[in-house]
N, C-alpha and C positions, 0 to 999 in steps of 0.2 A: 836438769837431769837428762832431758831428751837430747840435749846437745852432746853430752858426754857419752850417751848411748850410741849416738850416730858415729862419733869418733871411734868408739870401741869396735863397731861393726866394720868401719873402714880399715882400721889397723888389723883386725882379724882377717879381713880379705887380703890385705897386702901380705901378711905373714903366710897365709895358706898358699897364695899364688907364688910367693918366692920359693917356698919349699917344693911345690909341685914343679916349678920351672927348673929348679936345681936338680931334680931327680929325672928330668926328661932325657930320654935316649933318642938317638937318631933312627929314622926308618931303615929297615933292611933293604939293601939295594935290589935284592931279587924281586921285591914287590913294586919297584918303581917302573912306571911305563916307559918303554924304550922303542918298541916297534909300532909302526903305523900311527905315530903321534903327529898328525898333520896340523893340529891347532896349538896356538900358544895363548896362554892367559897370564895375567900378572897379579902377583900377590903383594899388597901394599901395607906397610907398617908405619903408622905415625902416632907417637905417644902411646896412649892406652888402646888405640883403635886399629883395627885391620879392615881391609876392604879388598874387593876383587875387580880387576879391570879386564874386559873382554870385548870381543867383536860385537858391536851393537846390532848388526844385521842378524847374526845368529841368535841373539837373545830375542829379537823382535819376531822372527819367524815362528819360534816355538811358543811365544807369549804374545798373542795378538792384542791383549789388553794393554800392552806397553807400546803398541805401534805408533800412537800419536806422539809420545815422548821421544821415540827413537827414530822418527822419520828423518832421513837425510844425515844421520849421525854415523860416525866411524867407530867410536868406542863408547862403552858404557861402564861406569864404575859404580859398584853396588856395595853398600854396607848396611848394618843393622844395629839397633840399639834401643834403649829406653825412650819412649815417646817424648816425654817432657824434656829430658836432658838432650837427646840427640837432635831434636828439631830446633833447639835453642830457646824453647819456651821458658826454661829455667835452668841456669847453669850453677846453681848454688850447691854448697856442700850437702845441705839437707836433702835436696832433690837427688843427688848422687847416692846418698845413703839410703833414701827411701826406695830407690830403684832396685837395690840389692835384696830387699825383703818384701816390698809391697808396690811393685811397678804397676801402674794403672793400665798401661798399654805399651806396645812396642812399635817401632817404625822402621821402614826400609827407606834408605836414601838412594836416589838415582842421580848420578851426575853424567850427563851426556856430552860428548865431544864430537864436533864435525871436523876435527883435525887430530894429529898425533900429539897427545898431551905429555909426552915423556920429558920434555924440557922443563915442565912444571912440577914434576915428581922427582925429587932427589934420587939419584941412582942407588944410594945406600939404603933407601927405604922401600925398594921394590925388587922383586925377583921374577924371572921368567919361568914358566912351568909348561911343559909339553904334555898335551893330553890327546887321547884318541877320539875318534868320532863318537863312540859310545859314551866316553867320559864327558865330552862336551854336551851331548844331548841330556845326560843325567844332571849335569851342572846347571844348565839353563832351566831345566824343569824344577830343580830345587830352588833356584833364585826366584822364578816366577811364582812357585807355589807358596813362597813366604809372604806374598802380598795378598791382603784380604780384598775380596771383590764384593760388590753389592748384588742385588737380585738380577740386575741387567748384565752382570758379568764385567762391570767396569771397576777399576781399582778405586779403593776408598782413599781419597787424597787428604793429606794433612798440610796445614800451613807451615811455612818455613819462617822462623823468627830471626832472620838475618839475611845478608846479601850473599849472592853467589853460592848458595847452598844446594842448588839443584831442586829436584822434586822429592817430596816425601809421601809415603803411602803407609796406611795402617797395616800392621803385620798380623798374621794369624798366630804367630808364636809368642810365647810368654818370656819376658825378661826377668832374670833373677841372678843371685850371686853365682849359681852354678850353671846358668844358661845365659851367658853374656855375648857380646859381639864377637869375642874370640872363639868361643865354642861354636857359635853359629858359622863363623868362617871356616873353622876346622871341619865341620859337617859338610860345608860346601866343597872343600878340597877333597874330602873322602868320596863325595858323590861323583867327583870327576875322576875317581880311580887313583887318587894320590894318597899314599899310605901314611897319613899324619895321625898321631895320637891326640886325644882330647886334652887341651890345655886351657887354663883360665886366663892366662896372660897373653898379650899381643906378642911379647918376646918369645914365649914358649912355642907358639904356633909358627912365628916367623923363622925361628932357628931351624925348625924342621923343613919348612918350605925352602929355605936357602940351601940346606943340605941336598934336598932333592934337585933343585935347580943346578947346583954345582955338578952333581953327578950326571945329570942329563946333558949339561954343557960339555963335559968330558967325553960323552958319547957322540958329540957333534950334532946334537939335535936342534941347535939354534943358529939362525943367521946372525952375524955380528951386527949390532945396532950402535950407531954413532952416539 
């Protein structure tokens, strides 16, 4: 009975996500940043998950609790999800179903690169987004504030149950059906001043980000990347 209940929850999630994605509209261009957008971030979409790639130094300056992890790094990629599933502790269907209604904790993943990682990230799974100084400051504040810290101000670390998974930290935020990695990413983009609407699916958020990126590209805001 529990198995069928979990399957029912997952099917309900897929159906609601599909309907919400299908009704998604693109952001109004009048609200898309175009002036004084000196910073570029990258929004990444892989499978069900989304993440954000940005300048590691800018992230470290405003979040000293991440200085050790980001020392000497060029880029930082950050994502968020259910603690057990995201860290690889359990990748079962039961864990995925439980996360939607009774997640025990959430986790922030940090992947740091001391080189340009673009050759490792397929071009069709990432988009460039131009943001202002104010937008970047609010974005890195949002990302840093998602990480739980102890009484000494140090991030609460979690183990990674796999290779090449970067670092994991316990998050302050709660994971659920309507507060998943994609709504978290959408909140991050909005904090950066990018007018995306809240969507449950990776595709729903990515399509909006791609629209913004294409419009900004037409305004000549990006340098061509090989």
